[in-house]
Structures are given as C-alpha cells and as structure tokens.
N, C-alpha and C positions, 0 to 999 in steps of 0.2 A: 512531522518533525523534519527540517531540512537539513542537508550536510552539515551546515555550520551547527546547528545544534546539536546534531548527534557527534561531533568533533567537541563541541565542548561536553557533553554528557559523558564522552570517552574519557577526558580529561577530569573530569570531577569523580567517575570510577576509579580511575588511577590513583587520584589523591585518597579517596577511601580505602582502595585494595592498601597503600603504602599504610595507611595508619592501623587497618585492621592487623596487616602481618606485624608491626611493631607489637600490636599487643597480644598476637599468638607468639613472638618471640619471649617475650615477657613472662607469659605463662609457662611455657616449654622452660626458659632459663629457671626459673623459679623450682619447677618440680625437679629438673635434675639436679639441682643444687642441693634440693633435701634430699635426694637422693644419696649425692655424694657425700654431704656430710653426715648424713646418719651412716653410712658404711664407714667413714672414718673414725667416728665416734664408737662406733661399736667396734672395730681395729683396737683402739686404745684401749678400751674396756678389756678386751683380754689381753692387755699388758698389767693388767691390774689398776688401770687411771681411767675411770667411767665418769663421765661426766652428760646429763641430761642435753639434748640437742641445742636449747637457747641457749645454755651456760657454755656448752663447746664452741658455738658460734662467738659469743663473746670473748671468749680466750684468745681465740685466733683470727681475727679481722682482717688480717692481711691473708690469710688463706679464703676468706671467705670472697674477698675482692678478686683475689687473681682465680679462682676458679668461675666466678660469676663471669668476668670478662675473657675468661678462655672458654666458657662454652657458648656466650654470645657472640665472640669472635668465630669461633668454627661454624655456627649457624651462619653468620652474618657472609662469611668465606664462602661457604659451600655455595651461598646463594649466588655471592657475585662471581664465582666460578662459571657456573651454570650458564648466567645471563650474557658472559663473555663468550661462551663458548655457541651459544645462540645466535649471537650477532653475526655470525657467517651466514644468516639468513635460513628463510624457509626449506631450503632445500637438506639443510642438515637436520631437520625434523623429519620430513620424508624419510630420510636414509635410514633414520632410526629407528623408523617403524618398518624396515624392511622396503622402502620405495624402490623403485627404477625409474631412472628419467626417461619418458617418452621422447625418442630421436625426432627432430623435425622432419627427415626424411621418412618415416616409418610406411610402411604399406600395408599394415595390418589395417583392414577396415574399421575396426572398432576404435583403436588409437587415431588413426585418422579422423574421424568423427567427433571424439575427445578434443583433439587439437584445433579443430575448427570449429569448434563453438567456444572454446577459451579464446582463440582468435577472435570472433566477432564480439564477445563480451569484451574484450581489451579495445577494440576499434572504437566500438561505443560509449566505452564509458573514458576514453583519453589518456589510459594509464599502460605503461608497458607490458608488453606478453610477458604472463609468469612462467617461471618452469612448471613443468607438468610430470608429475610423477604416476606411478602405476604402481599400487599394491597388489601384487600379482596372484599371491597365495592366500590374499582374503577373499572368501566368498559371500561375506555380509555385504550390505548395500549402505557404502557411506564416503564421505570424503572430508577434507579440513582444506584449509587455506592458512600458511604460517609464511611469517617474515615480519620485518619490522615498520616495513613500507611498502608501496607497491613496486618500488623498483629492484627490491631484494624479495619479493613474496614465490612462495610456490604452492601449486595447488595438487593435493594429492587424490587419486580417486581407486577405490579399491576395484578388483575384476568383478565381485559380484553387481558392482553399479553398472559395470560396461555392458555385461551381458542380460542384466535383467531388465533395463530403462531402456525407453524409446529415446528419440531424438528430443523430444518436448519436454521430457520428463528429467534427462540429462540437463539440459537448458536451465529447467529449473533449479537443480542443485548446484548447477555452476555459477547460476545468478545469487544464490544465498552466499557462495564460498565469496564470490566479487562484493557484497554489500559487505563483509566482514573486511576485506580487503581496502575498500572505500571508506569507512565508517571509523576506522582507526583501531579496531578491535583487535586486531594480530599482535600491535605492539604489547596492548595490555595482555594479551594471553601469553605471550612469550614471559614479560615480568611474573605473571602468575606462575608461570612455568620454572623460573629461578627461585621464586618465594617457596615453592612447593617441595623444592629439592634441597633448599636450606633447612626448612621443617622435619624432612625426611630424614635428614644425615645422621640424626642422633641416633634411629630405630636402626641404621645402618650399621653405624659402629657398635651397636650394642650386640648384633647379628655376629660382626667379626670377632667381639669377646668372645661369644658364645663358642664359636668354631676354635678358637685358639685354646678355651679352657678344654674342650673336648680333647684335642688333641694332646695337651699336656696331661689330662686325666687318664687317658687311655696309653700314656707312654710309662706313666710312673703314677702308681697308686700310694706313693708315702709323702702326700702332701698334707696330712692332717688335716686342720680346719678352713686352710686357706681355699681349697677348691670348693667345697661348699658355700663358701662366704662369697666367693667369686660367680660361681653361677646362680646365686641368688642375686648378688648385684646388677650382673648381666641381662638375668631376665625382668628385675625390677624395672632397670634402665631401658628395655625393651618395650616394655608398657607405656613409660611416658615417652618414649619416641613415638609411640603410635599416637598418645595424645597429640604429637605435634603433626601427625597424618591425619588424624580426624578433625584440625582445627585448619589444616591445609584444605581437607575436602570441602569444608564448610566454606571457605573464602572461594572455592572454584564454584560451587553450588551458587552462592549467594551472587557471583558476577556473571556467569554463565548463562541461566537461565534466561534475564530481561535481555542480553544482547542476542539471544539465539532467537526471542520473540521478535525483537526489533527486524534481525537480518530475513527472517521469514518476510514480515510485512517490505522490505525493502526489494525483495527478490519478486514478489508480486508487481509492486512498482515498476521494477527494472523490465520485467517480460511483460506486463500487462496480461500475462495469462497465468491466472491461477491454477488451471488445470494440470500444467507441468509439474508445478511443485506437488499440489494435492496428491496427483496420482504416484508420484515418486513416494511419499509419504505411506500411501497405501500399500504399496508394493512392498515396504520395509515392513508394516505389521503383518502382510501375507506371505512374504518370503521365509523358507526355512530356515535360515541362515539370519534373518534380521538385519540388524545392523553390527553386528557382534565383530570386533576386532580381537584375534587370538593371540597376539604378540605381547611380550610380557611389558613393555612399556606403555600400553595403551592408559593406564593410571595417569600419567604425567601429561597425556594429549586430552584426556577425557572431555574438557571444556571446549577444545577445539573443533572437535566431531561434527558434520553435519546432525546425525543422530546417535543416541548412547551406543557407545563402543562395549560396555561391558555393565553386567548389571552389580547395582550398589544401592547403598541406603540412602545417600544425599545425591539423590539425581542432579546432572548437569542440565539436562534439557527438560522444557515441559513435557508432559504426559504427549503420545502422539494424538493421541484423540482430541487432547484440548489444542494442538496444533492444528490439526485437520478443521476444526470447527472453526477457528480464529480467521483460517483461511475461506472458508466454505461452510456458511451457517446453515446450508442446507444437507451436510452430510451425513451419510446414514451408514453405520457401523455394517451394515448387510454387506456394502461396498466392499469390505476387506474378504468377506467369503469369496466373493464372486472373482476377486483378483486373485486368492489364493488357488482357487479351481483352475483360472485360465493359467496361472503358472504352473501348475502339475501339469495339465495337457497340452501346453503349449511346446511345438517342436523345436528344437534345439536351432535350427536356422532362422527362426524369428527374432533370435535376439541379434542378428546383424541387422546392420544399419541398410535402408531403403537402398541407397545409391552408393555404390562403393566406389573408391578410388577419388579422384579429385573431379568435382563438378566442372562443367563447362566454365570455359575461362570467363567469358562475358556473360552476365547477367542481362535478360530483356530490358532494354530501354536506359541503359548504362552507357554513358559517351566512350568511344574509345579512347584510348591513350592518344594525346599529341593533337586534340580536336577542342575547337572553342567549344565551350557549353552556349547551348543554344539561347540562353536569358544573359550571355556574357558574364563578367567577374564581378556584377553587382546583385547582391540579393536584398530581399526584404528581411530584416530581422524580425523575430517574435517580440513581444512584449519583454521589456527589461526583468520584471518577475517573472515571468516565464524560465528566462534564462537563467536567471539566479537560483530557482528552483531545481533545475537542472544540474547544477555543479554538483558532481558526485553522484546522480540520481536519474542516469540516462532512461527513454523509454524507449516503447517500440518503433517508433521512427527512427531512432539511433541503431536499433536493432535492425530493422529489414535494410538500412542502407549500409551498415558495416558488413552484413555478408553481400551485398551485390561490391562493395570495395573489395573484400577479399575474393571474392572470384574473379575480377576485374585485373588484378596485380598480372602483370607479366611473369611467364615461365623463368625466364633469365634473373629476375630479382627475387622470385621465390627462393630459386636453387641456390642463389648467391647467399640467403639469409641462413641457410640449414648447415652451415658451416663457420667455425669460429672467425679462420681468417679472412674468407669473402665475406661474411656479416659486417667485419670491421672495414673491409674495402667498401661495403655497401654504404654505411652510415657517413663515412666520408665523402662519398660523391654525392649523397646526399646533401650535405654541407656545404657544398662547394657554391660559389657564387655562379652567376650567369656567363656563359662563356665570353671571354674577354682577357685582358691584360690582369684583371685581380686574379681570374682563376687559374692561368698560368702562374702567377706566384705562389699561388695556394697550393697547387700540385708540386712545383719546386718546394716549399716548405715541406710536404707530406714526406716526400723521397728525403729531405737532408734529416726529418726526425725521425720515421719508421722503417727507411730502406727502399730500394729500387724496386722491389718485388710487389709492395704493396702499393706503391706510386703507380705502378704499370696496372695493376688490377684495377686501382679506382678510376684511371683512366680508361681502362676497357668496358667500365659501367656506364660512361658519362652518357653517353648516345640514349641507352636505356632510360635512364634516370630522366634526363632531358625531355623525354616525351611523355612522362607521366603528367596526369592531369593534377590541378592544384589540391583535389580532395584526396588523390592517392596518395601524396608525398608522405604526410604525417604517419597514415598507417603504414607504409612502407619502412618508415623510421621506428615504429614502435613494435613490431613484429619481430625484429632481430636482437632484441635484447635478452630472452631465454638464452640464445645460442650465445652471445657476446660473454655471457657469465661463463663460459667454459674456458674462455682467456684466463690466462694467468693473472692476479693481481697487478703485478709489474704491468704488464701488457695494458692492461685497463688504465693503470694509473698513465701509461705514455699515452694514451689514447685521448685521456682528457687533457693532458698536456698540449698535445698536437691539437685539438679544436679549439683551446684557447687560444694558440697560436694563430689558427685561422681567423678567427674573430677578429684578433688584432689586426690582420691584414685583409679585412673585409672592406675597407673602404667606408664610406658615409653612406652607400647606398646598399642594394642587397637584402630588402627587407625579408623576403622568403627565405633566403640562405641565412639570415640572422635566427629566424625563427626556428630552423632546424637544427643550427648548431646551438641555440639555447635550450631546446628540449633536450637534445642530447647529452647538453652539459649538465644538465639539472639530474636526469634519469641516472646518468654513470655516477655523480658525485653521490647521489642518494644511496646507491649500493656500495659503493667504496666506503661510505661514512654513514651507517643507517642511524645511528644513534646521536640525535641533534640537543645541544644542550643550551641555555641561556633563559633569562626570564623575558616574561610578554610585554612588548612595546606597546604604549598608548599612542593614538593618534596625532596626539599633541607634539610628540618628540620626533615625529617623522615627516614635517613638514617641507623639508626641502628635496625628500625621496618622493614624496606627492606631486611635486611641480615637475620633475624630471619625469615621471612615468606619464602623467596627464598630459604632459606638453607633448612628449613623442609620441603617445597615442594620437592625441588631436591632429597634430603634422600630419601623421602618416594617412591619417581618413579624409584628409580635406586639401583639395589642392589651392584653395583662396586662405590666404593668411588670415582673415577677418572672419570667416566661419571656421577656422580652425579654432581662434581666439575663444568664440562664441561657444563653441563645443567644449574645450577645456575650462571655462567657467560654468558651463552647465554640471559638469562632474564635479568639480571641485566646491562647488556650492553645497552640495550634499555631504560633504563632509567638514567644510567648516565655512557657514554662514555667515559670519560675521566678516573675520578677516581673512583673506586666503592670500596665499603665495601669487606673485604676478607670471603670467603665461611667458617662458621664455625656452626657447629649443637648444640645447648645447650643442656645439660641434661635434663632439665626440661622442654623442648619444648612445652608440651600442655600448661605452666601455660604463658611462654612468649609469645608463639603466640598469645594467647588470649586479653593480654595488647596489643601487637604489633597493631593487628586487630581493637582495641579501637581507638588507634588514626588515623591509616591509614581511618580509616570511615571518619574522618574529612577532607579528599583531597575533592580539589574542583573537579567535576565532568570531565573535560578535563583531571586532573591529574590522575582521577581513572581510564579513557579510556586506556591511556597509562599503567597503572599498570597492567591491565587485559591483553592487548596486550603483555607486557614481561612475565606474568604467563603464558601464552599460548605458548611461545617462549621456556619456562622451561620446561613444561609438553609434549610437541611434539618435543623435542630435537631428540629424539632418534627414532620418528616415530613410536609410540605405547603408548598407554595410559592406563594403567591398570584402573581396576574399582577402586581400592583405592584411585590414582591419582583424578580419576572424581570425586569421593565424595568429596575430599578432597577440590579440585576446587570449588564445588560448596557450600561446608561449608565457603569457605574463599570469596566468592562473597556474599553469603548472610550476613556476618559479615561487607562487604562493603556497603550493600546495592543495589547491582547490581545483582538481579535475574537473575539465570542460570538457563534455562532449561536442563531436560536430556540430557547430552551428547549421539548423537546417532552414530553407528559405519557409517561411512562413505561408507563402503562396503556392508553395510546390504541391 
C-alpha cells in the first residue's frame, strides 16, 4: 500500500468514523431522551396526573422535540468545541498530557539524541521538523504523534522511552510515529478525540448533577421526595452517559487497531531495519512500567499512543506478541525474558547515548559547503515508479543521507534555527534570490514589512546561506519550523505576507529561491490554517492548471525549447491521452503556478498519484535530472501535500 492508497484509506476511515459517530449520537440521544421523559412522566405522576411513557410523549410532542434537539446539540457542541481547541496543533495534546517542549539548544544527551533522530526523519521524509515534547514524569515506554498535518505536528516521548531505548530502538519508535504523520492518521485521531469528548459529555453532566445534589442534600434535608428522585435521575443519566463512553471506545478500537498495524509496517519500510522497532516492543513487554501512562487524560489519547497506555476492555492496539510476530515471524517469547534480565541488570549509565553532544560537523564523504559536487548538478533519476513509491515512504538511503546532511549543516545556521526571531531571519535569508539587484529589492521590502532589526539579521546570514550546498538548503529550511511555531500568530501571519511579497518581487528567474519560498509558504499556511475544506476535483476540470504546471516544469528542465515541448507531451499524455492542452510557458509563471497548485491540491488521492506519475515522465524524459528540476518537483509535491523525499542519484 503506497502513500496515495494510505491517504485514500484514511479518507474512507474518516467517512466511516463520521457515520459511526452519528449512529452513536443517535443511540445516546434516544437513551437520554427516555431517561428524561421517564423522569418528567414520574414527576407529573407525583402531582396526581400519571401517564404511561408512550402516552406522555404523544401528549407533549413539543417537549420531545425540544429535549431531543437540546441533547443532540449538547453532544455536537461539545464535540465541536473540543475539535476547535485541538486545531491549535499537536503541541496542545502533548501539553495536556504533561509534556514539556524539548528546546532546540538542549545540552541533555538523551534529549539531544531524540532531537537528532526526529530531525533526520524530517529531512528524509521531506516534511517540517515537528515540535518534540518530553513526558518527564512518565516511566513507561511510549510515544505519540498529534496534529492536523505535518506542519503543525508534535511528537511526544516518555522519559521511560528515552532512558530504556537505544538509538536504533528509538529510531524505530519515531519512524512509527512519522508514519502516522505521513499517512494522514493524525487528523483522523484528532477528529476521534473530538467525537469521544462529545459522547462523554453526558456522563460529565451527570457527575456534575450528582455533586450538586450531594451539596444540596448535605445542607438541607427537608427536600422531601425531590432529592431521592434527583439522585436516581442523575445515576441513571450517568449510566446512559457511560453508554456513550462505551460506544466511543468501540470507535477508538475499530479505527486504531488497523492504523497501528499499518504504522508498524510503514516504520519497518521507513528504516529498513525491523530490529529497532521489534526490540522496542520487546522492551515494552519486559519493562517494569510497560507502556503505561499515568495521567488521567490517557483515555482520550489512547488511540494515538505507540503502545497501550492503560489497561482496558476494548484494546486500541493489537497484542504485543501479534505485533512482534508480524514484524519478525521468527520471534520467540523467550526473548522477552532475556530482555527483562538485561533491563534489571543494566547499569544506569547504559541508558545514555553512545556519543554525547553534537557529532562531528562533517560526515565522511560529504562535500563541504560552497564546493561543487564531483558529478556536477545533474543526477540520473531512479525509475519513475520508484519515485512514486517513495512519496510519503522514504527508505534507508534517505535516512543515511539525512544523517549526513544534519551533521554537515554549519554551526552558525544551527544556532540561528534555535531561537524564534533568528529562525525567522534564517527562513527569509534562504528565500532570497541570488545576489544582485532583485535581492537588494527584497531586503528593502523585508525592512519595510518587518523592521530594520530583522532585515539586518537576514543580511548577516546571507554569506553563510550562500555557501550552502543545494542539498542542504531545503533541510536547513525544514528544521526551523518547530522553532517558528513559538512566534505569535500575528508574527507568523506577517511572515507569510512578507514571503508573498518577496515572491512577487522575485522576477522571472530565481528557480531555487522560488522553491524555498514556496516550501516556506506551504508549510506556514498549513500551520496557520490546519483545517482545509472543499470538494475533491477531477482531472477533467483542472486542464488549465495542468498546462501551467507541466509547461513550467518542462521549460525549467530543458534548455532547448523543442525538448521541453517533447517532455511536456510525455507527461501530459499520461493524463489526457486523447486531447491535450497545448504547451505554453506563461510569462508570470511563479504567480500562475501558485494559483494552479492551490487548485490541484484538491484532487483526490488517486488523481494525485496519476499526476505525480505524469510529472516524473516529464522530468525523466531526457534521462537526466538537474538539481533545479528535483527541487521544483519537491516544491510541487509539497504544494500537493504529497511529501517527496530528496531524490537520490540512482548511480550513487
């Protein structure tokens, strides 16, 4: 199952979830109605006017409708309220569990190792660096990913996971969580959290009524029959409320178990190393704290966790043994006992990472910043089918490359990405055009929009940014997003506005700068507006946008106009085999491409898969791939929300 199939499956699961939620709400509303109507009928009976329940409902149709709408409105309102609160991003979920954000400049070796692993995953998968949170007081081995999309995602890890897992095992757990980020599971999980709160709200109201009744009963015992009736009513309502909780847990279990199995498989594919994930699960089975989360909010996030956070009747995860055997068919349960013995006998210092602090700046064999690559700026692309399979599914080669890139980034830029203000300046410096008149115009615009202090900081980073290798520029951009989220919303909106203005002042050239500005724009807007709406479009209605997209891509990948036209035809023929829009490169291509990508992003997953296949036919038409083409392809895929890992030379 590739990225596009997983996205389609997530959409189907979301539709099934909504249908199941509507059914659950109907069941709860009916049950609550019956309790309320029975109570009202009984109360009238105490006044000498008793009617059977059915007759009472027939006599009071207005009350029946009003109560039904009120109960349904309370459930829907509570669900909507929770959903709106969660739109703030995955960091809110982490904070509700007691998580503390891990600072980018931490000197703690365990936290540094965690950040390094997450950053490598981010570079390898082509998505922004998520915020990282540590559940400091949780000794069980567990983790989770939360958010609406990769741009507002957060990853949480327990202290037990940091101290008990080695780097390979931690990498397996983080790969599992990144698969949730890439597969579209996080949005589904947040929707489920909102729905669960709606179903639970009746029980919460019943608890409140019971507390109020207890206070009244303790202060005044002259209430006659009212107090006993109120207690019976509240207890009955509480029981009905727990019916909603039961149905919510059914939803959790139904949605979560399959997605967790899929995430395990994706994590193994991600790292190509089943040992890390397998050994992490073995340690959970052997660890004294298991995977337990002690906070009271664990029930609401049970379906998000890497492993079960609490014991419950309807499990949200497949059994550990089943997961282990799916990863490693040769797994033997005796390995758990061996792991338990090692954990008991292991000295405390063994939990520390093997290398403390930051690794050497340059990995062996990695080119220095500012030098030309030995093979030039042209690589031989893998087969188109291979690249399509890599969308949202990076592999071992991407992980190895990501680690080298992370270790090669200059210290100056690393430090700049650790503070919100300097991270903003770094993003703008990366988005500048090449040195020249256009760049000076852009810096003056930054000064006008954001102030002299920020423009001066941008200018101060230019030389270091200009020395970056092309392969380092996008990772340098992506790693700063977790820090940028610490800016106020107003500051982030101003930053997007500034990027839009820079794009308008970018001129007709500057492909590399356009790519970085586009990536920055996409991810910032996704973070600011995480909930996207709109019906899916078909390829039939976006022919004009296809013409713009493929014309721009073909022209930037070929210096010869004839070859560019042939490359255009090769790709567009895959989408429109009979009648195709004519090749024509627009003069204002950057602005038109932005608008076209906004509409093409509304294609259904199956149509996006065909579109990416066609794009690859265009770029691979001449059997070569320039770095400019590769970067533009990644920016296009980011605009389509199909994260593409770095394209790796198939001959390397």
